[in-house]
N, C-alpha and C positions, 0 to 999 in steps of 0.2 A: 814580306812573303813572296817576293818575286825573284830575289837573288838565290841561285842554287846554294845548297848547304855548303858552307866553307869553314875551314879551320885555319886560324891565324896564330902566329907567335908575335910577340912584341919585342922589337929590337931596342934595348935600352940605350945603345950607343947613339943611334941616329933618331930614336923616338919614332920609328915607323913600324907599321904592321907588315908582317911578312906572311904571304899566303902559303900555306903548307898543303892544303887539300881542298878540292872543290868537286862537288857532285856532278857527274857527267850525265846529261840527258840525251840518250841515244837518238831520239827523234828531233833533237835540236831545241834550243830555247834562247830567245832574245829578250833580256830584261827590259829593254826599252819599249817593248810592246805592252807593258803593264804599269799600272799606277798603284802605289800603296799610300794610305793615309791613316792618321790616328786622330780620331774625334773624341770628344767627351760629352756625354749626355748627363743632364742633371737629374739625380734621383729624387724621389718624393720627399726625402729629408735633406736635400741640398748637396749630398755627396756627388762627386764627379766620377762617372762610370766610363772607363776607357773602352773604346771601340776600335778594333783594327779592321781596315778595309783593303780589299784587293779588287781591282777591276781593269778591264781592257782600256788601254790608252785610246782616246777619241770617243769613248762612250758618252752619249748625250745624257746628262743628268737632269731629266725633266720629269722625274717620278714615274717614268714608264718602265724602267728596268726591273726585272725580277731580282730578288735578293735572298740569298741563303744566310740565315743568322744562326750561328752556332753558340751554344752556351753550356757551361758545366756548373761551376760554383759549389764545390764541396771538398771536404777533407784537406783544405789548404792547398789544393793542387793549382799550380800556376799553369795557365794555358798559353803556350808560346805562340807568337805570330810568326811561325817559322815557315820555311819554303816547303811546298807540297806540290808534287806533280799532278796528283789527282784533282786538286782544286782547279787547275787550269782548264780541265775539261768543261766545267761549268762556266768559268769566266770567258772562255773562248766562244761560248754560246750566248753571251750577252748578260750573264749574271753578275751582280755584285756579290762578292763573298765577304762576310763580316763575322767577326768574333766579338761577342759582348763579354768583357772581363768583369763579370758580376761578382758581388760579394759571396763569400764562401770559399774562394780561392785566395792566394796570397799575392795577387798581381800588383797590389799596392801596399804590401807589407802585412805583418801579422794581424793588425787590427782589421784588415779587409776580410780575413778568415773568421775571426771571432764575431764580427758583425753580421755574419751569414750562417751561423750555426745555432743549435739549441733554440732558445726562445726568440732569437733574431732571424730565424730561417726565412721568414717572409721577405726579408730584404733581397734575397737572391731572386725571388720571383718578380718583385716590383722593379728591381734593377733591370731585368731583362725586358720587361714591358716598356720601361722608360727609354731603353736603348732603341727598341723598335720604333717608338713614337718619334724619337729624335732623328732617326734615319729618314722617316717619312717627312718630317718638318724640314729637313735639310735638303730634300729634293732627290735623294738617292733611290727612292721607291715610293710606293703608295700602299695604303691598307689593302690587304687581299693579294698583294704581290710578294709577300714575305713567306718563305718556307723556313720554318724553324727546325733545328736539328740538335739533338743531344742524346747521350747514352748513359745508362746506369743511373747515377745520381743526376746526370744531365737529362735523363728521361723523366725523372721526377719533375725537373724544371719544366720540361715540355708539357707534362700533364697539368701542372699548376698554372702555367702561363695561358694555356688554351682554355682552362676553366675561367680564368679571370678576364681574358680579353680575346675571345674567339674571332671577333671581327677584324683583328689585325692581320690574321694569318691566312695565306692561301693554301697552306699545307703544313703538316707536322710529321717529322720523322723521329720516332722514339725507339732507340736501339737498346735492347735489354733494359727496359725502363723500370725503375724502382717506384712503382705507382701505388702499390697496396701497402703504404707505409705503416699505417696504424695497426692493421691486422698482423703484419710481420713483426713489429716491435713489441707487441703484447704476447707473442709466442716465444717464451723463453726456451722451449724445447728445440727450436731451430738453432743449430750450433753457431751460426754467425750473428744471431741476434744480440746476445749480451755484449760482445765487443762493440757493436754499433751504437749502444746507448751513449758512449762517449761523444759521438757526433750529433745524435738526434735527441738524446734524453731518454729516460726510462718511464714510459707511460704506465707501467705497472705500479711503480713505487710513488709516483708523483701525479696528482690529479691535474695540476697546472700543465705539466708536460702533455698529458693526455688531451687536454682541451686545445692546446696550441697545435699539436700534431693533427688532431681531428679537423682543425680549421684549414689545413693546407693539403692533407693527403689527397692526391689526385683522384683515386678511386672513390673515396668517400664524398667528394665534392662535385662529381658529375651531376649535371642538372639538365632539365629540358630546355635546350637552347640550340641554335644552329651551329654545330661544330663543322670546321673545315675538313677536307680530306686528311686522314691520318693513316700512317703506316707504322705499325708496331712490329718489332722484330724480337724474337725470343730464342733461347737456346735450351734444348731439352735437358742437357746435363749441366746447366749453369748452377753452381753452388752459391752464388752471391745473390742473384735475383732469380728466384725460382720461376720456372716456365709458366706457372699458373697466374703470376701477377699480370703480365700483359694480356693473358687470355681473359681473366676476369674483367680487366679494364675495358678491353675491346667489346666484350659481351654487354657490359653496362652502357657503354657509349652507343652501341647500335640500338639499344632499347630506348635510350633517352634523347638522342639527337633529333632535332626538328628539321634538319636539312636533308637533302638527298645525296650528300657527299659520301663517298665510300669510306668505311672504317675497316682497314685491312690489317691482317695479322699473318706473319710468316714465322713459323717455329722451325728452326734449324734442328733436325733430328740428330745431327752428329756434331754439335758445337756446344761450347760452354759460354762463359761470360765474355771471352775475348773474340767471339765470332768464329767464322769458318777458319780451320787451320790451312796453312799453305798460302803462298802469295797469290796464285791465280784465283783460288776460291775467294780470298779476301777482295780481290779486284771485282769479282762477280757481285759480291755484296755491295760494293761501292757503286757499281753500275746500276744495280737495282734501285738504290736510294736516289741516285741522280736522275734515273729515268722517271721515278715517281715525282721528283721535284719539277722536272721539265713538263710532265703531264699536268701537274697542278697549275702552272702558270701559262700554259699554252691552250687552256680551255678544254683539256681532255676529260676533266671531271666537271660535271654540272653541279653547281652549288646553289644552295638556297639562301645564302647569306651575303651575296654580293662579292664573294671572292672570285679570283680569275678562274 
């Protein structure tokens, strides 16, 4: 995650890679200033969950560092540990950046996908929590210093994870989060609902699917407990995750949480599922999310659950 994006050809004659293209960073970039690692956390059923790490060289790993943990885990999507200039903004401020390659994606092959969908969807959520606990046990951070981030189906992951283990997180960033899963999947009049039954199951036709979905749907499982600070982001014209999903979720969280941490909602009135159009507007969205993450770990939000 530290080497700028590069394209190589392979010379069969001398069996060497030939560099053809490399991303230029106008502000400058020295890969030696950064460290990347690959860890494996043990899931509740014994599976090994890959975790990709990026942090500043020389960072003291004594559990004091804040950590941003990203997750997705759906549709068989592989989450690459690729180079990103925006991540360096957090890492240069002392963060560890981590990606949990949870089940639901194809990061370890097709079985990694099928073990995280339909009736096995719970594996996605427990994998993420296992990854967080492994990072704590390995000294990279501590409970309450982890800011979790995910969007769309990854936003569902954020909602499910914070319902299951709110004490682990110092903050949650849920971008266009698919959190009202059950109500959406039983509304066949929504044009995108029937195609989604292939991923989640059809709760209208199958009582078992209904029961499983009800057990993890983030909105339906909000309880009276101390939730950490949460930032939910929605788009008014989003055709995939309708704007009322994060709105309903935030409203219920505010009514149920027993902590004094803020539950924030921003609805972009001119954006859809992909966020704000245009490079500069996108960077403003990233800046908002990172400012929230920094505020969470620097004590800007007073929590009632022991988080930073």
